[in-house]
Structure formats: C-alpha cells, structure tokens
KOLVOVO-46911 format. One line per field, with one value per residue (C-alpha): residue number from 0; z, y, x. Coordinates in pm, whole numbers. Last residue first. Layout:
N
drennu <- [NUM  ...]
z <- [Z  ...]
y <- [Y  ...]
x <- [X  ...]
***
This chain:
554
drennu <- [553  552  551  550  549  548  547  546  545  544  543  542  541  540  539  538  537  536  535  534  533  532  531  530  529  528  527  526  525  524  523  522  521  520  519  518  517  516  515  514  513  512  511  510  509  508  507  506  505  504  503  502  501  500  499  498  497  496  495  494  493  492  491  490  489  488  487  486  485  484  483  482  481  480  479  478  477  476  475  474  473  472  471  470  469  468  467  466  465  464  463  462  461  460  459  458  457  456  455  454  453  452  451  450  449  448  447  446  445  444  443  442  441  440  439  438  437  436  435  434  433  432  431  430  429  428  427  426  425  424  423  422  421  420  419  418  417  416  415  414  413  412  411  410  409  408  407  406  405  404  403  402  401  400  399  398  397  396  395  394  393  392  391  390  389  388  387  386  385  384  383  382  381  380  379  378  377  376  375  374  373  372  371  370  369  368  367  366  365  364  363  362  361  360  359  358  357  356  355  354  353  352  351  350  349  348  347  346  345  344  343  342  341  340  339  338  337  336  335  334  333  332  331  330  329  328  327  326  325  324  323  322  321  320  319  318  317  316  315  314  313  312  311  310  309  308  307  306  305  304  303  302  301  300  299  298  297  296  295  294  293  292  291  290  289  288  287  286  285  284  283  282  281  280  279  278  277  276  275  274  273  272  271  270  269  268  267  266  265  264  263  262  261  260  259  258  257  256  255  254  253  252  251  250  249  248  247  246  245  244  243  242  241  240  239  238  237  236  235  234  233  232  231  230  229  228  227  226  225  224  223  222  221  220  219  218  217  216  215  214  213  212  211  210  209  208  207  206  205  204  203  202  201  200  199  198  197  196  195  194  193  192  191  190  189  188  187  186  185  184  183  182  181  180  179  178  177  176  175  174  173  172  171  170  169  168  167  166  165  164  163  162  161  160  159  158  157  156  155  154  153  152  151  150  149  148  147  146  145  144  143  142  141  140  139  138  137  136  135  134  133  132  131  130  129  128  127  126  125  124  123  122  121  120  119  118  117  116  115  114  113  112  111  110  109  108  107  106  105  104  103  102  101  100  99  98  97  96  95  94  93  92  91  90  89  88  87  86  85  84  83  82  81  80  79  78  77  76  75  74  73  72  71  70  69  68  67  66  65  64  63  62  61  60  59  58  57  56  55  54  53  52  51  50  49  48  47  46  45  44  43  42  41  40  39  38  37  36  35  34  33  32  31  30  29  28  27  26  25  24  23  22  21  20  19  18  17  16  15  14  13  12  11  10  9  8  7  6  5  4  3  2  1  0]
z <- [19624  19312  19220  19207  18877  18697  18386  18364  18717  18931  18746  18525  18804  19054  18821  18722  18763  19139  19304  18991  18817  18941  19308  19239  18959  19209  19448  19184  18987  18765  18448  18302  17930  17939  18192  18158  18433  18601  18824  19175  19452  19297  19049  18795  18634  18329  18313  17983  17890  17545  17456  17267  16927  16759  16634  16432  16582  16381  16263  16361  16174  16495  16367  16298  16647  16803  16585  16676  17051  17020  16802  17068  17344  17139  17039  17401  17512  17243  17343  17708  17618  17422  17059  17045  16789  16411  16349  16132  16274  16454  16786  16869  16632  16286  16132  15863  15780  15424  15285  15082  15354  15681  15891  16213  16198  16129  15836  15848  15692  15854  16003  15856  15875  15500  15507  15493  15296  14986  15178  15309  15156  15170  15414  15692  15894  15894  16089  16429  16436  16537  16874  16955  17152  17512  17497  17821  17847  18159  18292  18092  17942  17741  17419  17242  16878  16751  16596  16942  17095  17389  17555  17732  18069  18103  18303  18036  17925  17602  17439  17218  16850  16730  16933  16769  16625  16925  16810  16950  16997  17372  17612  17961  18287  18566  18923  19081  19073  18698  18670  18829  18612  18294  18379  18454  18128  17923  18090  18040  17668  17650  17525  17163  17050  17169  17476  17567  17356  17109  16956  16944  17319  17548  17922  18154  18498  18778  19051  19411  19451  19374  19396  19300  19070  18868  18846  18733  18460  18345  18329  18119  17877  17828  17783  17519  17583  17419  17500  17874  17996  18341  18546  18878  18780  19047  19109  18741  18657  18933  18796  18449  18581  18743  18415  18219  18464  18433  18054  18078  18302  18059  17769  17490  17121  17196  17254  17554  17540  17738  17874  17600  17256  17065  16892  16831  16855  16704  16729  16398  16426  16178  16152  16016  16089  15987  16164  15981  16172  15994  16312  16205  16212  15908  15901  15717  15556  15223  15023  15323  15340  15631  15688  15957  16276  16592  16859  17202  17169  17403  17382  17572  17897  17857  18201  18358  18016  17942  18232  18362  18340  18501  18863  18812  18717  19045  19304  19134  19132  18861  18530  18662  18717  18344  18249  18457  18163  17983  18123  17937  17884  17944  17730  17458  17083  17089  16948  17097  16958  16959  17005  17071  17387  17692  17631  17358  17586  17744  17403  17271  17561  17563  17205  17241  17545  17391  17302  16928  16649  16743  16552  16575  16506  16425  16409  16752  16671  16350  16544  16791  16508  16363  16703  16945  17129  17495  17632  17995  18229  18352  18731  18888  19135  19373  19364  19219  19379  19504  19159  19171  19078  18942  19120  18963  19202  19498  19379  19287  18933  18810  18797  19117  19034  19299  19565  19522  19674  19351  19201  19412  19792  19869  19556  19577  19908  19756  19600  19931  20102  19822  19853  20233  20214  19965  20196  20486  20275  20095  20072  19721  19560  19508  19864  19862  20070  20382  20446  20166  20105  20476  20488  20188  20350  20685  20533  20577  20861  20759  20879  21221  21389  21248  21071  20849  20823  21191  21239  21514  21792  21809  21837  21947  21669  21674  21652  21308  21335  21656  21470  21687  21634  21775  22118  22295  22493  22847  23096  23337  23261  23145  22797  22636  22322  22080  22053  22270  22636  22739  22437  22315  22141  22027  21817  21872  21607  21855  22053  22423  22656  22704  22828  22651  22780  22846  22645  22733  22506  22611  22739  22842  22517  22272  22053  21724  21858  21988  22367  22550  22717  22762  22903  22922  22678  22606  22393  22117  21822  21893  22142  22206  21900  22071  22358  22704  22998  22881  22823  23184  23334  23608  23382  23229  23302  23671  23642  23338  23516  23608  23243  23249  23119  22809  22684  22431  22361  22226]
y <- [12674  12890  13072  13449  13630  13824  13597  13560  13627  13508  13225  13121  13121  12956  12660  12616  12234  12264  12069  11905  12215  12390  12297  11927  11928  12044  11752  11493  11505  11763  11686  11965  12034  12364  12244  11885  11793  11469  11410  11352  11503  11606  11317  11205  11545  11601  11936  12045  12314  12282  12523  12833  12887  13224  13421  13730  14079  14335  14658  14976  15166  15225  14996  14733  14765  14715  14410  14278  14303  14112  13854  13800  13750  13499  13302  13280  13153  12885  12775  12734  12564  12280  12192  12100  12312  12332  12614  12464  12658  12529  12453  12816  13109  13185  13532  13715  14078  13996  13645  13488  13258  13305  13553  13405  13646  13361  13249  13062  12752  12657  12308  12024  11752  11769  12144  12419  12742  12611  12566  12921  13046  12733  12517  12777  12601  12278  12433  12258  12083  11714  11553  11229  10933  10934  10689  10543  10179  10050  9698  9551  9228  9256  9068  9073  8961  9202  9430  9483  9360  9518  9294  9425  9443  9774  10091  10355  10607  10411  10142  9924  9879  10185  10075  9731  9749  9876  9943  9773  9923  9924  9729  9857  9726  9985  9873  10213  10129  10077  10429  10578  10370  10465  10831  10811  10633  10881  11172  11007  10979  11360  11501  11585  11219  11160  11045  10684  10478  10194  10346  10239  10275  10061  10143  9881  9984  9746  9975  9935  10283  10478  10855  10856  10560  10739  11069  10894  10704  11024  11198  10921  10903  11280  11315  11044  10674  10625  10375  10349  10017  9997  9683  9738  9986  10150  10457  10506  10513  10768  10994  10953  11084  11382  11467  11436  11663  11923  11909  11958  12260  12403  12374  12119  12174  12274  11910  11884  11776  11531  11354  11322  11281  11554  11889  12137  12512  12765  13057  13236  13606  13845  14204  14498  14326  14321  14113  13965  13808  13519  13319  13073  13358  13531  13683  13999  14139  14187  13987  13765  13634  13390  13136  12976  13109  12986  13217  13367  13721  13867  14234  14321  14198  14058  13914  13844  13765  13484  13260  13013  12636  12428  12486  12318  11995  11962  11846  11514  11392  11141  11292  11643  11540  11471  11805  12017  12127  12160  12506  12540  12904  12961  13059  12814  12874  13128  13479  13744  14093  14355  14729  14809  14914  14846  14472  14385  14174  14000  13923  13785  13541  13459  13335  13143  12951  12879  13136  13086  13337  13667  13971  14274  14610  14903  15263  15360  15187  15381  15703  15585  15528  15873  16030  16094  16423  16343  16608  16573  16809  17133  17161  17348  17077  17148  17517  17781  18124  18088  17959  17624  17579  17255  17116  17191  17478  17248  17008  16650  16633  16277  15971  15811  15858  16041  15840  15839  16090  16172  16310  16269  16258  16478  16695  16747  16925  17273  17182  17048  17378  17585  17398  17429  17802  17825  17627  17857  18152  18382  18757  18874  18851  19141  19140  18768  18535  18402  18033  17923  18262  18297  17951  18025  18342  18170  17893  17551  17301  16947  16834  16675  17016  17114  17450  17348  16979  16948  16595  16519  16293  15943  15764  16009  16110  15989  16292  16390  16696  16574  16254  15946  15699  15960  15892  16208  16387  16351  16630  16523  16185  16149  16276  16509  16414  16694  16864  17154  17205  17377  17608  17801  17523  17349  17654  17778  17674  17509  17835  17799  18022  17758  17512  17183  16899  16586  16272  15973  15814  15527  15475  15179  15158  15429  15359  15181  14833  14895  14899  14573  14577  14301  14266  13939  14046  14417  14601  14851  14617  14354  14104  14138  13935  13613  13647  13717  13478  13285  13610  13716  13968  14200  14486  14536  14456  14496  14762  14936  15266  15148  15154  15535  15775  15984  16307  16404  16723  16773]
x <- [11627  11622  11947  11907  11946  12220  12221  12599  12722  12430  12256  12545  12802  12569  12510  12875  12853  12780  13062  13199  13333  13646  13609  13560  13816  14080  14030  13936  14259  14420  14617  14829  14861  14678  14418  14303  14062  13952  13650  13523  13312  12980  12972  13228  13287  13503  13681  13833  14081  14239  14517  14420  14266  14280  13982  14060  14027  13834  13997  13819  13549  13349  13074  13339  13480  13138  13079  13424  13362  13036  13214  13480  13224  13028  13338  13454  13114  13111  13461  13362  13034  13204  13258  13625  13806  13826  13579  13303  13010  12696  12870  12931  12929  12790  12796  12598  12679  12783  12751  13033  13160  12975  13170  13310  13608  13855  13639  13308  13155  12825  12809  12604  12871  12932  12993  12729  12764  12589  12268  12269  11945  11732  11932  11919  11648  11848  12137  12114  12450  12437  12513  12694  12560  12445  12153  12022  11910  11733  11670  11956  12081  12403  12469  12806  12802  13067  12802  12656  12330  12140  11881  11570  11394  11205  11282  11232  11496  11544  11328  11546  11465  11659  11963  11971  12323  12519  12876  13183  13530  13494  13270  13350  13201  13183  13265  13334  13705  13667  13524  13834  14068  13881  13902  14274  14347  14148  14329  14668  14598  14569  14243  14168  14162  13809  13614  13701  13938  13882  13573  13207  13156  12939  12934  12782  12649  12546  12412  12530  12681  12366  12430  12799  12740  12472  12663  12983  12803  12631  12969  13123  12831  12819  13196  13205  13159  12821  12545  12482  12346  12185  12124  11941  11668  11448  11664  11740  11368  11303  11576  11422  11089  11256  11429  11106  10922  11197  11160  10784  10834  11089  10850  10872  10951  11310  11404  11634  11997  12211  11904  11775  11926  12107  12069  12345  12405  12164  12403  12348  12429  12267  12391  12190  11863  11499  11235  10936  10648  10478  10416  10685  10934  11081  11428  11529  11840  11663  11919  11995  11642  11623  11345  11130  11288  11115  10984  11034  11159  11421  11519  11203  11357  11709  11783  11443  11302  11548  11447  11712  11660  11938  11836  11498  11674  11868  11614  11536  11896  11994  11878  11943  12305  12324  12171  12411  12627  12293  12227  11898  11800  11433  11130  11228  11201  11488  11534  11763  11703  11975  12033  12397  12583  12365  12362  12610  12831  12530  12384  12714  12741  12368  12390  12717  12593  12253  11991  11966  11915  12078  11953  12182  12020  12247  12122  12260  12589  12623  12576  12840  13090  13027  13085  12807  12769  12710  12946  13029  12849  13007  13036  12744  12649  12940  12847  13078  13090  13445  13554  13726  14091  14236  14545  14885  14959  14900  15170  15083  15214  15158  15383  15264  14899  14703  14515  14141  13901  13727  14052  14360  14374  14675  14698  14323  14378  14349  14016  13887  13975  13822  13495  13494  13544  13260  13031  13119  13000  13240  13207  13272  13618  13863  13997  14060  13850  14024  14084  14318  14478  14546  14694  14917  15050  15098  15303  15148  15187  15109  14769  14703  14749  14415  14395  14107  14024  13925  13801  13548  13671  13520  13848  14121  14351  14716  14939  15080  15305  15469  15569  15528  15818  16059  15908  15804  16075  16206  16270  16002  15861  15503  15598  15348  15166  15067  14728  14840  14764  15089  15063  15368  15567  15252  15155  14804  14553  14317  14320  14385  14187  13920  14189  14179  13960  14154  14206  14420  14677  14900  15249  15467  15659  15569  15266  15314  15242  14891  14834  14769  15113  15365  15712  15903  16170  16166  15919  16006  15949  15695  15567  15194  15098  15206  14961  15101  15114  15423  15613  15578  15343  15477  15576  15241  14882  14795  14536  14684  14766  15118  15221  15245  14989  15038  14882  14620  14425  14076]
***
C-alpha cells in the first residue's frame, strides 16, 4: 500500500480559517503558525495528511523509491517540493490496519544486496527451505534490533548482526535445547529439608509465603483461619467488618497447612508432638506462636472463626446500646478502640484509664503522644492517667451492665460497659519442658541476631515470642519471617546468613476510618496521610489479595 499527501483544503473546513480561540490547546505545536490548526498528529508535516491508494500492479513492493512513481514513500502535493525533513524517507508512517511486511519492506533499514540475499535465499549447500525456515532466519537476524524474547537489547551489549545467535535452517522453534534441571548440592539439601512452622500469625505466614515453592514446609496452627488482628478493634464496633479479618489457611497453603495444637517438642530427635499424638519430624523448627491477650484485641485459639465473628458482632451491639464506656489500657489497642467507637458513635461518653503517665509507650516520639491525646480530647474523651484499676477482676467486661470502676488512687467511674485493652503476653508455655532454660523473665525465647534459640541447633523463634529488643508489632514480625526464610535457603546452599538489624520505627495509629497519626522514620504524619496508609481499610485488602492471594469477601 502506498501513501501520499493531501493539502489542508481537504479537511472540510478545518484549517487555515480557524482561529486560535476555536482550537483546542493540544493543537498548537511545533511546525504550525499562529492562528492555524489542523486535527492531524503533531509529527506530520504542516497542512498535509496521509491517504492510501492502491499501488500499480506492475510495481514491485521492493522497487526502489527513486525509480517507482508509486513507491511506499510520501510524495509532496506541491510540484517541485520535497517531503518534510521530519519524516524520514526510509521510515514512512504505516497505514493503520495495513499488514506488516517484515521481509523487504521499505519500513526497515535498507540492507546490502549480498546480505539481503543471504537472509532470504537458502545457501547453495543447504537443503530447500520452507517459508517457516525463512521466517526463523529472518527473526534470528533481527535479534539485534529487538533483543532476546522481543525485549530491547541492553545498552552495553553487542548489537551487531554478526553477534546474534544463529539458528539452523532445519531447526524448529520447539527444538531449542531445554535448560538443565540438574540440582546442585545446595538444591539437593533443599529438596530433603522440611521446615516446621509452629504458629500462623504474621511471622508464620510471612516465612511460609517466602518458602512456598522453594522448600518443603508444614504450617501448624490451632485455628483454621488466619486472624488479621490489625482490624480486630474495628470489628468490635462495625458488624460488617469482622468477617474480613479471618482468612482461610487452606486456600493459600493447601496440604502444607495442618490444623492442630503442639503438645511437646523433642529437640534431640527433631520431632514435635501434637495433641492428637501425631509426630512430625523436622530439619528446621520455627517457633512463631506470637502473643495472647484479652478480647477484642486478640482471639482465643480455642474457638472457631465463626464463633469469634459472632463474639465481635455481639460486642458491637453492646457498644451501640451503652452510653458510658470505660476502656482500661492506654496503649495502641486502647487508643484505636476509642477512636473507632467515637468515629461510629459520636455521642458516647468514653473514659480512658491508663496506668502510666503518658499514652502508648516510650518508643514513639513525645509529639505523637501529644497529637493523639489532642485528637481524642476533641472527640470528648476523658483521660485518667497514672492510675491503675484495682477491681478489674471483679468487673464484668464486654457486657453492657451498670458497674463502677475503682482505681488505686481512689477514683471511681460509673460505666455501662467496660472493655479491657491491657498488655499481651508471649505464647511460649508449650515449650517450657524442653526450652525452659531458653526463656527470659517475660516469657520470651532468647535468640541471637539470626533468630536462633540460644544453644539449640536448627530451632528458631521469630515475631512477638522472641526477645529481640524492638516494638512487637505485625510489621516487625513480618520482616523477621521474611529474613529467616531467606537465611534458611542461604544456609542450605552453604552461604553466609544475614543478621537481623533494626531500622527506624514506623507506626501508624488509626482513630477510625478517616483519622489517625503516624510516625515514619522520625516524621509525624497527620490524619490525611494516615488514612491512606492504614486507617481506610486497615490493610485488609493487602493481606487478602497480596499476601494470602485470595478474594476479599463482601
């Protein structure tokens, strides 16, 4: 198909007569004069456009443009003029819908006749070539243009035709040699390895996802679903949110997940024993049992996910009916629950009692604590700081019932509903028999910078159950799990393991779906950025779709 130009007058009134005020802003560009407009693309010559015409039957598509009046190159509409220098005669603009001509097309750079003949004509010493063979040799010769697999070649590589790989004329595209699957010594060790992960919290699923498809592992947890407890406090206020915080293990890990409870560990035999009596051997044992805490911040692993969802919905109804609510605990859980309640029920009378002088802990910047307290004060929250509740064991929690909360300083607060958000404890009691001497005073397992339990080979502890001196939060647990997965692979490949290093604290504290405060590497972010970082959906979609590779329920 050939191309030529038509003048501006063929545009049915568009062109020289239209002023600048009548033309869109994108119409003014290089090559056009003031007050002139044309709907053709910018790179075409001024006042001209392409139109196709059928080439003469006597004209060969490989005929030189200098000898063919109906060549593939643009022809100026004015006698004696030349095509615009902005359109190269070797690279005409192809007509939309026209079929490409990879062999001998004028749109490709001209090649020497000898090279073209060698490219298209089989050599005298080779057998007769089929059209498929010609096509294969053509694509091979053009590898220097497109790179391997159709990608652009690297800037620093050799892109000459002679440097491109040669394909035999008789070779088929499917006859290329396959890659070798012979395993090295490290890969053989990986195939024989079996990593047992006890605990399916944030650290447990992080290491399991990194090992998936690389090393055989078994993930053990008493629950049938992963509890995304970052969204637990919103589940206690909004009845439609709890079901989004429980994600099935089986759909992600399949047969590599086993629901059960570990009864004992025998490090000498490298085996673990479940409550059912089943024994599972391991080459590497990873303890990621996390922490336990009061409802609603945590869920007891003795109940099913459906029972937990029912408890959350019931608490949401209790909060809706109560007028005076007392929250015991001014850590992250207590602050976020207060924000969730007041964002959904603005007329509630909420009192926050904290045993320390400042909210949260000393790991965050003082300005963060101040900003949080100011935001909650604007919501109408009453603070009682540096006082400890002394009758907490006598008060019914999570039940709408009139009661009186008493502190050690003599303060008495009447309440319709009391919710406990006190601290959590490490879940390491099951390892007291064989690893009792490896636990510190707070109940956490002692580990080194590689997460190895002190004095025990091939046993690791990650997440909130170890004694690593950093804030116990899901982000840090996930990072520890991913690093340990990488180190186990490196160890099996006889490579040096990477030690754990602490970074700067990053913490987002939500105060409902539209507010919050964040500390990111020494910077303090307000509600606008915290909303899009965390508060909007509390990472629910991220864990469902990106981590667990499942669809979010509606």
